[in-house]
C-alpha positions in Angstrom: 52.8 -140.8 109.1 52.4 -140.1 112.8 54.7 -137.1 112.6 52.7 -135.6 109.8 49.4 -136.1 111.8 51.0 -134.4 114.8 52.2 -131.5 112.7 48.7 -131.1 111.2 47.2 -131.2 114.7 49.6 -128.5 116.0 48.9 -126.4 112.9 45.1 -126.6 113.2 45.4 -125.7 116.9 47.5 -122.7 116.0 45.0 -121.5 113.4 42.1 -121.9 115.9 44.1 -119.9 118.5 45.0 -117.2 115.9 41.3 -116.8 115.0 40.4 -116.6 118.7 43.0 -113.9 119.2 41.7 -111.9 116.2 38.2 -112.1 117.7 39.5 -110.8 121.1 41.8 -108.3 119.4 44.7 -109.5 121.5 47.5 -108.3 119.2 50.4 -108.8 121.6 49.9 -112.6 122.0 49.3 -113.0 118.2 53.0 -112.7 117.5 54.2 -114.8 120.4 56.7 -117.7 119.9 53.9 -120.2 120.6 51.9 -118.9 117.7 54.9 -118.7 115.3 55.9 -122.3 116.1 52.4 -123.7 115.9 51.7 -121.9 112.6 55.1 -122.8 111.1 55.1 -126.5 112.0 53.0 -127.8 109.1 54.5 -125.7 106.3 58.0 -126.6 107.4 57.1 -130.3 107.6 55.5 -130.1 104.1 58.7 -128.5 102.7 60.9 -131.1 104.3 58.7 -134.0 102.9 58.6 -132.4 99.4 62.4 -132.1 99.4 62.9 -135.7 100.5 60.5 -136.9 97.8 62.4 -135.0 95.2 65.8 -136.3 96.4 64.5 -139.9 96.5 63.0 -139.5 93.0 66.3 -138.4 91.6 68.1 -141.4 93.0 65.8 -143.8 91.1 
């Protein structure tokens, strides 16, 4: 559960920074590695958890 909360926090921080960069029109930093990692953390975590739930459901 802690990992999910950390992933959500990183994702929300990335969304906030993305909106700030849109407001400042700083397009070069918008596609930096930091932004890609922070915006990709939660969706990747969600896909992993969904996959694990399906695999465990098939085992039962």
